[in-house]
KELO-179141 format. One record per residue (C-alpha): z, y, x. Coordinates in Angstrom, 1 decimal. Each point is the difference from the previous one (the first is absolute). Layout:
// KELO-179141
@z = Z y = Y x = X
...
END
This chain:
// KELO-179141
@z = 100.3 y = 103.6 x = 115.7
@z = -1.3 y = 3.2 x = -1.7
@z = -3.0 y = 1.8 x = 0.7
@z = 1.2 y = -0.3 x = -3.8
@z = -0.8 y = -2.5 x = -1.7
@z = -2.9 y = -0.9 x = 2.3
@z = 1.1 y = -1.0 x = 3.0
@z = 2.8 y = -1.8 x = -1.8
@z = -2.3 y = -2.2 x = -2.0
@z = -1.4 y = -1.2 x = 3.0
@z = 3.5 y = -1.1 x = 1.5
@z = 1.1 y = -0.8 x = -4.4
@z = -0.6 y = -3.5 x = 0.3
@z = 2.4 y = 0.0 x = 2.8
@z = 2.4 y = 2.8 x = -0.9
@z = 0.2 y = -0.1 x = -3.7
@z = 0.8 y = -3.5 x = 0.5
@z = 1.5 y = -1.3 x = 2.6
@z = 1.1 y = -2.0 x = -3.3
@z = -0.4 y = -3.4 x = -1.1
@z = -1.6 y = -0.5 x = -3.3
@z = 0.5 y = -2.6 x = -2.9
@z = -1.9 y = -3.2 x = 0.6
@z = -2.3 y = -0.8 x = -2.5
@z = 0.0 y = -3.1 x = -2.2
@z = 3.7 y = -1.0 x = 1.8
@z = 2.5 y = -0.6 x = -2.8
@z = 3.7 y = 0.0 x = 1.2
@z = 1.4 y = 3.2 x = 0.3
@z = 2.0 y = 0.8 x = 3.1
@z = -1.9 y = -2.4 x = 2.3
@z = -1.7 y = 0.7 x = 3.1
@z = -3.4 y = -1.5 x = 0.4
@z = -1.8 y = -0.3 x = 3.5
@z = -3.5 y = -1.0 x = 0.8
@z = 1.0 y = -1.6 x = 3.2
@z = 2.7 y = -2.4 x = 1.1
@z = 0.2 y = 0.8 x = 3.8
@z = 3.5 y = 1.3 x = 1.7
@z = -0.8 y = 3.6 x = -0.5
@z = -0.5 y = -0.5 x = -3.4
@z = 3.2 y = -1.9 x = -0.5
@z = 1.8 y = 2.4 x = 1.7
@z = -1.5 y = 2.7 x = -2.7
@z = 0.4 y = -2.2 x = -2.8
@z = 3.8 y = -0.2 x = 0.9
@z = 0.8 y = 3.4 x = 0.6
@z = -2.4 y = 1.1 x = -2.9
@z = 2.4 y = -2.4 x = -2.6
@z = 3.4 y = 1.8 x = 1.8
@z = -1.3 y = 3.2 x = -0.6
@z = -1.1 y = -0.1 x = -3.5
@z = 2.8 y = -0.1 x = -1.9
@z = 1.1 y = 3.4 x = 1.8
@z = -3.6 y = 1.6 x = -0.1
@z = 0.5 y = -0.4 x = -4.4
@z = 2.9 y = 1.3 x = 0.0
@z = -0.4 y = 3.6 x = 2.1
@z = -3.1 y = 0.1 x = -1.5
@z = 0.8 y = -0.7 x = -3.4
@z = -2.7 y = -2.2 x = -0.7
@z = 0.7 y = -3.6 x = -0.8
@z = -2.8 y = -2.3 x = 1.2
@z = -2.6 y = -1.4 x = -2.7
@z = -1.9 y = -2.1 x = 2.4
@z = -0.2 y = -1.4 x = 3.5
@z = -0.9 y = 1.9 x = 2.9
@z = -2.6 y = -1.1 x = 2.9
@z = -0.3 y = 0.6 x = 3.5
@z = -1.3 y = -1.3 x = 3.3
@z = -0.1 y = 0.9 x = 3.8
@z = -3.0 y = 1.7 x = 1.2
@z = -0.9 y = 1.1 x = 3.7
@z = -0.5 y = 3.7 x = 1.2
@z = -3.4 y = -1.1 x = 0.6
@z = -0.5 y = -0.3 x = -3.6
@z = 2.1 y = 2.6 x = -1.0
@z = -2.1 y = 2.7 x = 1.8
@z = -3.6 y = -2.2 x = -1.3
@z = 2.0 y = 0.9 x = -3.5
@z = 0.4 y = 3.7 x = 0.5
@z = -3.3 y = 0.3 x = 1.3
@z = -1.5 y = -1.5 x = -3.4
@z = 2.4 y = 2.4 x = -2.0
@z = -1.0 y = 3.0 x = 1.8
@z = -3.5 y = -0.6 x = -0.3
@z = -0.1 y = -0.5 x = -3.8
@z = 2.7 y = 2.4 x = -0.9
@z = -1.7 y = 2.9 x = 2.4
@z = -3.3 y = -1.0 x = 0.5
@z = -1.5 y = 2.2 x = 3.3
@z = -1.7 y = 2.9 x = -2.2
@z = 3.3 y = 0.4 x = -2.1
@z = 2.1 y = -0.2 x = 3.2
@z = -2.3 y = 2.7 x = 1.4
@z = 0.8 y = 2.1 x = -3.3
@z = 3.7 y = -0.3 x = 0.1
@z = 0.1 y = 1.2 x = 4.1
@z = -2.1 y = 2.7 x = -0.9
@z = 2.5 y = 1.1 x = -2.9
@z = 3.0 y = 0.1 x = 2.1
@z = -1.9 y = 1.6 x = 3.1
@z = -0.6 y = 2.5 x = -2.3
@z = 3.2 y = 0.4 x = -0.9
@z = 1.2 y = -0.1 x = 3.4
@z = 2.1 y = -2.9 x = -0.3
@z = -2.1 y = -2.3 x = 2.1
@z = -2.3 y = 0.3 x = 3.1
@z = -3.5 y = 0.2 x = -1.3
@z = -0.7 y = -2.7 x = 3.1
@z = 2.5 y = -2.4 x = -1.4
@z = -0.9 y = -3.5 x = -0.3
@z = 1.7 y = -1.0 x = -2.7
@z = -0.6 y = -3.8 x = -0.3
@z = 1.3 y = -1.2 x = 3.1
@z = 3.3 y = 2.4 x = -0.3
@z = 0.6 y = -1.7 x = -3.2
@z = -0.4 y = -3.2 x = 1.5
@z = 2.4 y = 0.9 x = 3.1
@z = 2.7 y = 1.3 x = -2.3
@z = 0.0 y = -2.9 x = -2.1
@z = 0.2 y = -2.6 x = 2.4
@z = 2.4 y = 1.9 x = 1.8
@z = 3.3 y = -1.7 x = -1.2
@z = -1.5 y = -1.9 x = -3.0
@z = 1.6 y = -3.2 x = -0.8
@z = -1.1 y = -1.0 x = -3.4
@z = -2.7 y = 1.4 x = -2.6
@z = -0.9 y = -0.8 x = -3.6
@z = -3.4 y = -1.0 x = -0.8
@z = -0.1 y = 0.5 x = -3.9
@z = -3.5 y = -2.2 x = -0.5
@z = 1.4 y = -2.9 x = 1.1
@z = 3.8 y = 0.4 x = -1.4
@z = 1.4 y = -0.8 x = 3.4
@z = 2.4 y = 1.7 x = 2.3
@z = -0.8 y = -0.6 x = 3.7
@z = 2.2 y = 0.5 x = 2.8
@z = -1.0 y = 0.2 x = 3.5
@z = 0.6 y = -3.4 x = 1.7
@z = 2.6 y = 0.1 x = 3.5
@z = 1.9 y = 2.4 x = -1.7
@z = 3.7 y = 0.2 x = 0.8
@z = 2.1 y = -1.4 x = -3.1
@z = 2.3 y = 3.3 x = 0.1
@z = -3.4 y = 2.2 x = -0.5
@z = -1.1 y = -2.3 x = -3.0
@z = 3.1 y = 0.1 x = -2.2
@z = -0.4 y = 4.0 x = -1.2
@z = -3.7 y = -0.4 x = -0.3
@z = 0.4 y = -3.0 x = -2.1
@z = 2.3 y = 1.7 x = -2.1
@z = -2.0 y = 3.2 x = -0.6
@z = -3.3 y = -2.5 x = -0.9
@z = 2.2 y = -2.1 x = -2.1
@z = 0.3 y = 3.2 x = -2.0
@z = -3.4 y = 0.6 x = -0.2
@z = -0.4 y = -3.7 x = -1.2
@z = 2.0 y = 0.5 x = -2.6
@z = -1.1 y = 3.4 x = -0.9
@z = -3.7 y = -1.5 x = -0.2
@z = 1.5 y = -2.4 x = -2.5
@z = 0.7 y = 2.6 x = -2.5
@z = -3.1 y = 2.5 x = 1.0
@z = -3.6 y = -1.3 x = 1.5
@z = 0.3 y = 1.9 x = 3.6
@z = -3.6 y = -0.5 x = 0.8
@z = -1.0 y = 1.4 x = -3.2
@z = 2.3 y = 2.9 x = 0.5
@z = -1.1 y = 1.0 x = 3.3
@z = -3.7 y = -0.5 x = -1.2
@z = 0.9 y = 2.4 x = -3.1
@z = 0.9 y = 2.9 x = 2.5
@z = -2.6 y = -0.5 x = 2.5
@z = -1.4 y = 3.5 x = -0.7
@z = 3.0 y = 2.1 x = -1.1
@z = 1.9 y = 0.5 x = 3.3
@z = 3.1 y = 1.7 x = -1.1
@z = 0.7 y = -2.4 x = -3.1
@z = -0.5 y = -3.0 x = 2.3
@z = 1.9 y = 1.4 x = 2.8
@z = 3.1 y = 0.3 x = -2.7
@z = -1.0 y = -3.0 x = -1.3
@z = 0.5 y = -1.8 x = 3.6
@z = 3.5 y = 2.0 x = 0.6
@z = 1.5 y = -1.5 x = -3.5
@z = -1.1 y = -3.7 x = 1.7
@z = 0.6 y = 0.7 x = 3.6
@z = 3.3 y = 1.8 x = -0.8
@z = 1.4 y = -2.4 x = -2.0
@z = -0.7 y = -3.1 x = 2.3
@z = 1.4 y = 2.3 x = 2.7
@z = 3.2 y = 1.1 x = -1.7
@z = 0.5 y = -4.0 x = -0.9
@z = -0.3 y = -0.8 x = 3.8
@z = 2.6 y = 2.6 x = 0.9
@z = 2.3 y = -0.8 x = -2.6
@z = 0.2 y = -3.8 x = 0.8
@z = 0.0 y = 0.9 x = 3.9
@z = 3.0 y = 2.1 x = -0.7
@z = 1.7 y = -2.6 x = -2.4
@z = -0.8 y = -2.1 x = 3.3
@z = 1.9 y = 1.7 x = 2.1
@z = 2.9 y = 1.3 x = -2.0
@z = 0.3 y = -3.7 x = -1.7
@z = 0.6 y = 1.6 x = -3.4
@z = -2.3 y = 1.4 x = -2.5
@z = -2.0 y = 3.1 x = 0.7
@z = -1.1 y = 2.3 x = -2.1
@z = -2.5 y = 2.8 x = 1.7
@z = 0.2 y = 2.4 x = -3.1
@z = 3.8 y = 0.6 x = 0.9
@z = -0.8 y = 1.4 x = 3.4
@z = -1.2 y = 4.0 x = 0.7
@z = -3.4 y = 0.6 x = -0.4
@z = -2.0 y = -2.4 x = 2.4
@z = -2.6 y = 3.2 x = 0.7
@z = 3.0 y = 2.0 x = 2.1
@z = 0.5 y = -3.3 x = 1.6
@z = -3.8 y = -0.6 x = 1.2
@z = -0.4 y = 3.6 x = 1.2
@z = -3.3 y = 1.1 x = 1.2
@z = -0.3 y = -2.7 x = 2.5
@z = 0.9 y = -3.4 x = -1.7
@z = -1.3 y = -2.3 x = 2.6
@z = 2.0 y = 1.8 x = 2.6
@z = 3.1 y = -0.1 x = -2.4
@z = -0.3 y = -3.7 x = 0.0
@z = -0.9 y = -1.0 x = 3.3
@z = -3.3 y = -0.9 x = -0.7
@z = -2.9 y = 0.4 x = 2.6
@z = -3.9 y = 0.3 x = -1.1
@z = -1.6 y = 2.0 x = 2.5
@z = -3.3 y = 0.4 x = -1.6
@z = 1.6 y = 0.6 x = -3.1
@z = 2.1 y = 2.6 x = 1.5
@z = -3.1 y = 1.7 x = 1.8
@z = -2.6 y = -0.3 x = -3.0
@z = -0.7 y = 3.1 x = -1.7
@z = 3.0 y = 1.5 x = -2.5
@z = -2.3 y = -1.0 x = -3.2
@z = -0.7 y = -3.5 x = 0.9
@z = 4.0 y = -0.7 x = 1.0
@z = 1.2 y = 1.7 x = -2.9
@z = -2.7 y = -2.4 x = -2.2
@z = 1.4 y = -3.1 x = 1.5
@z = 3.7 y = 0.9 x = -0.4
@z = -0.3 y = 1.7 x = -3.4
@z = -0.1 y = -3.1 x = -2.1
@z = 2.9 y = -1.5 x = 1.7
@z = 2.5 y = 2.8 x = 0.8
@z = -1.1 y = 2.3 x = -2.8
@z = 0.1 y = -2.8 x = -2.5
@z = 3.5 y = -1.2 x = 1.0
@z = 1.2 y = 3.2 x = -0.6
@z = -1.4 y = 0.2 x = -3.3
@z = 1.3 y = -2.9 x = -0.7
@z = 3.4 y = 0.6 x = 0.8
@z = 0.1 y = 3.2 x = -1.9
@z = -1.6 y = -1.4 x = -2.9
@z = 2.3 y = -3.1 x = -0.4
@z = 2.9 y = 2.4 x = 0.3
@z = -1.4 y = 1.7 x = -2.6
@z = -0.8 y = -0.1 x = -3.8
@z = -2.1 y = -3.0 x = 0.3
@z = 2.6 y = -2.4 x = 1.7
@z = -1.3 y = -2.8 x = 1.9
@z = -3.2 y = -0.6 x = -1.8
@z = -2.6 y = -1.3 x = 2.0
@z = -3.0 y = 2.9 x = 0.6
@z = -2.6 y = -2.0 x = -1.7
@z = -2.5 y = 0.9 x = -3.3
@z = 1.7 y = 3.3 x = -1.4
@z = 2.8 y = -0.1 x = 2.9
@z = -2.6 y = 0.7 x = 2.8
@z = -0.8 y = 3.7 x = 1.1
@z = -3.5 y = 1.2 x = -0.3
@z = 0.1 y = 3.3 x = 2.7
@z = 1.5 y = 0.5 x = 3.1
@z = 1.8 y = 2.7 x = -1.7
@z = 1.7 y = -2.5 x = -1.7
@z = 1.0 y = -2.0 x = 3.1
@z = 1.0 y = 3.1 x = 1.5
@z = 2.3 y = 1.5 x = -2.8
@z = 1.1 y = -3.1 x = -1.7
@z = 1.9 y = 2.1 x = -2.7
@z = -3.4 y = 1.2 x = -1.4
@z = -0.5 y = -4.1 x = -1.1
@z = 3.2 y = -0.2 x = -1.9
@z = -0.4 y = -0.9 x = -3.4
@z = -0.9 y = 2.9 x = -2.2
@z = -0.7 y = 2.3 x = 3.0
@z = -3.0 y = -1.5 x = 1.6
@z = -2.2 y = 2.4 x = 1.4
@z = -3.5 y = -1.4 x = -0.9
@z = -2.8 y = 0.9 x = 3.1
@z = -2.9 y = 1.9 x = -1.5
@z = -3.9 y = -1.8 x = 0.5
@z = -2.3 y = 3.1 x = 1.4
@z = -3.5 y = -0.8 x = -0.7
@z = -2.8 y = 2.1 x = 1.6
@z = -2.5 y = 1.0 x = -2.6
@z = -3.2 y = 0.6 x = 1.8
@z = -1.9 y = -2.3 x = 2.7
@z = -1.5 y = 1.6 x = 3.2
@z = -3.3 y = 2.2 x = -0.2
@z = -3.1 y = -0.6 x = 1.3
@z = 0.5 y = -0.5 x = 3.8
@z = 3.5 y = -0.9 x = 0.1
@z = 1.5 y = -3.5 x = -0.1
@z = 3.6 y = -1.0 x = -0.7
@z = 1.2 y = -2.1 x = 3.2
@z = 3.3 y = -1.0 x = -1.3
@z = 2.4 y = 0.6 x = -3.1
@z = 3.7 y = -0.7 x = -0.9
@z = 3.8 y = 1.4 x = -0.1
@z = 2.4 y = 0.8 x = 2.3
@z = 3.2 y = 0.2 x = -1.9
@z = 3.3 y = 1.4 x = 1.1
@z = 0.7 y = -1.9 x = 2.8
@z = -3.3 y = 0.7 x = 1.9
@z = 0.4 y = 3.6 x = -1.3
@z = 3.1 y = 0.2 x = 2.0
@z = -0.9 y = -1.8 x = 2.8
@z = -3.4 y = 2.7 x = 0.3
@z = 2.5 y = 3.1 x = -0.1
@z = 2.4 y = -2.0 x = 2.0
@z = -2.7 y = 0.0 x = 3.0
@z = -0.8 y = 3.5 x = 0.3
@z = 2.9 y = 1.8 x = -1.3
@z = 3.2 y = 0.8 x = 2.0
@z = 2.7 y = -1.7 x = -2.3
@z = -0.1 y = -3.4 x = -1.6
@z = 2.6 y = 1.3 x = -3.0
@z = -2.6 y = 2.9 x = -0.7
@z = -3.0 y = -2.4 x = 0.0
@z = 1.9 y = -2.7 x = -2.2
@z = 1.4 y = 3.0 x = -2.4
@z = -3.7 y = 1.2 x = -0.4
@z = -1.2 y = -3.5 x = -0.8
@z = 2.7 y = -0.5 x = -2.5
@z = -1.3 y = 1.5 x = -2.9
@z = -3.1 y = -2.2 x = 0.4
@z = -1.2 y = -1.4 x = -3.8
@z = -4.0 y = -1.4 x = 1.1
@z = -2.6 y = 0.7 x = 2.3
@z = -3.3 y = -1.1 x = 0.8
@z = -2.2 y = 0.9 x = 3.2
@z = -4.0 y = -0.4 x = 0.9
@z = -1.5 y = 0.0 x = 3.2
@z = -3.5 y = 1.3 x = 0.0
@z = -3.1 y = 0.1 x = 2.0
@z = -2.8 y = 2.6 x = -0.5
@z = -2.4 y = 2.4 x = 1.9
@z = 2.4 y = 2.5 x = 1.3
@z = 2.7 y = -3.2 x = 1.4
@z = 3.1 y = -2.2 x = -1.2
@z = 1.9 y = 1.7 x = -3.1
@z = 3.4 y = -1.1 x = -0.9
@z = 1.3 y = 0.7 x = -3.4
@z = 3.4 y = -0.6 x = -1.4
@z = 1.4 y = 0.8 x = -3.5
@z = 3.5 y = -0.5 x = -0.6
@z = 2.2 y = 0.8 x = -3.6
@z = 3.6 y = 0.8 x = 0.3
@z = 3.3 y = 0.2 x = -1.9
@z = 0.4 y = 3.6 x = -0.4
@z = -1.6 y = 3.1 x = 1.2
@z = 2.5 y = 0.5 x = 2.6
@z = -0.8 y = -3.5 x = 1.5
@z = -3.6 y = 1.0 x = 0.0
@z = 0.8 y = 3.5 x = 1.7
@z = 2.4 y = -2.0 x = 2.8
@z = -3.0 y = -2.4 x = 0.7
@z = -2.9 y = 2.4 x = 0.2
@z = 2.3 y = 1.8 x = 2.6
@z = 0.6 y = -3.1 x = 2.0
@z = -3.2 y = -1.5 x = 0.0
@z = -1.7 y = 3.2 x = 1.0
@z = 1.9 y = 0.7 x = 2.9
@z = 0.1 y = -4.1 x = 0.8
@z = -3.8 y = -0.1 x = 0.1
@z = -0.2 y = 3.0 x = 1.9
@z = 2.3 y = -1.1 x = 2.7
@z = -2.1 y = -2.9 x = -0.2
@z = -3.2 y = 1.1 x = 1.2
@z = 1.7 y = 2.5 x = 2.7
@z = -0.9 y = -0.6 x = 3.5
@z = -1.8 y = -2.8 x = -1.1
@z = -3.8 y = -0.2 x = 0.7
@z = -0.7 y = -2.1 x = -3.0
@z = 1.1 y = 3.4 x = -1.8
@z = -2.5 y = 2.2 x = 1.2
@z = -2.5 y = 0.9 x = -2.9
@z = 2.5 y = -1.3 x = -2.6
@z = 1.3 y = 2.0 x = -3.2
@z = 3.1 y = -0.6 x = -1.8
@z = 0.1 y = 0.8 x = -3.6
@z = 3.0 y = -0.2 x = -2.4
@z = 0.3 y = 1.1 x = -3.5
@z = 2.5 y = -0.1 x = -2.8
@z = -0.8 y = -0.1 x = -3.9
@z = 0.5 y = -2.4 x = -2.9
@z = -1.7 y = -2.4 x = -1.9
@z = 1.4 y = 0.7 x = -3.8
@z = 3.9 y = 0.5 x = 0.6
@z = 0.0 y = -1.8 x = 3.4
@z = 0.0 y = 1.3 x = 3.3
@z = -2.4 y = -1.1 x = 2.5
@z = -0.7 y = 1.0 x = 3.6
@z = -3.7 y = -0.7 x = 1.4
@z = -0.5 y = -0.3 x = 3.6
@z = -3.5 y = 0.4 x = 2.0
@z = -0.4 y = -0.8 x = 4.1
@z = -3.9 y = 1.1 x = 0.0
@z = -2.1 y = 0.8 x = 2.8
@z = 0.2 y = 3.6 x = 0.5
@z = -2.7 y = 1.7 x = -1.9
@z = -0.5 y = -2.7 x = -2.7
@z = -0.1 y = 1.9 x = -3.4
@z = 1.4 y = -1.5 x = -2.8
@z = -3.1 y = 0.5 x = -2.3
@z = -3.0 y = -2.3 x = -0.4
@z = 2.4 y = -2.4 x = -2.1
@z = 2.7 y = -0.3 x = 2.7
@z = 2.8 y = 1.9 x = -2.1
@z = -0.7 y = -2.4 x = -2.8
@z = 1.3 y = -2.7 x = 2.3
@z = 3.2 y = 1.4 x = -0.7
@z = 0.2 y = -0.3 x = -3.7
@z = 2.9 y = -2.7 x = -1.0
@z = 1.2 y = -1.6 x = -3.2
@z = 3.4 y = -1.3 x = -0.2
@z = 1.4 y = -2.8 x = -1.7
@z = 3.6 y = -1.2 x = 0.2
@z = 0.8 y = -3.4 x = 0.7
@z = 1.9 y = -1.9 x = -2.6
@z = 3.1 y = -1.9 x = 0.5
@z = -0.5 y = -3.3 x = 1.3
@z = -0.2 y = -3.2 x = -2.0
@z = 2.7 y = -2.4 x = -0.8
@z = 0.0 y = -3.1 x = 2.4
@z = -1.4 y = -3.1 x = -2.0
END
């Protein structure tokens, strides 16, 4: 999901993956290996062997090695999720995440995140990938018709892992929310694209090419689960930021892949230098075309908290989560998306001090006009966020627009009323900018 990278990282081993990984030490490309030989595993072996050629064709990734998979009980799945959440989001970090998104008004400050995530992920999970064991696990006693598309999807992840180390890639992005989301969208988008193209070919009995169809974003609409006839009550009722975070890597990644592969790149797998590094590039694939790459700008805070203050949490939101903040409180979805569209980088920090909780958010924009549009939108959004909310009593929203060198910058403060920005607090907004380099070619 997407309390940015944070919540999804706890879910990440499930959601990044639902994929198969290469089996170390094996030597025959195109094989399927199973640790055990039960009846369920025999069925999995047969299904995976039948699906492998289609996965290679629709993903553009010829197998370089065998694939390992096994059946697992739902009880084992839940134990795995609990363990992964504890590792990726220990209680103190999860509390900081909840405080950050509650301050933005995206979740209730009373939300009990761990059990909610666990329930969401168990709602309709058929399988998951554990990159530490290079194995895809499928929940046992699942109907074969449910397993086939999951296996096709996961085999694509297995093939990806044979070209790049998914485990290392995930860990490299643990502390970069937006970049991690973009990487996940590329991986999940490719697997979802291959799965849907395979399903379309199976239905029509002929070759299928999703890049030749009209834009999938128009087909998916604002309610993709409803449009697909998928019932997931818990997900439907979850806060929008959680719902969007869980769906974006699959659906946003799918749209990105369709547009990317229909463009100048052609059907080149989105790995290495072909992997987007921001949700801006996923949302606007034209900004990742060869020679037109709009690389995000890293923002670094120059000063640490003054005496008596502590930094609770710091990260970035990216264009996707900036959209979600604006959508939450502005009347028009299109207005929110337009105001976020000039994003070029951001960084926030949540602090505790003598006067209470302070949220500081600095962002850099493509043009002065983009910065002005965001300045106006975010001021109205955060003012509306506190209107009629007891949590807003005694809060002060301050939004300013300026520049760092030639780059337009917007700074947002959410402060306890009466807080003075002297005594070192104002220095907390001093930043340095560093444009990210182009991705390196895949080895």
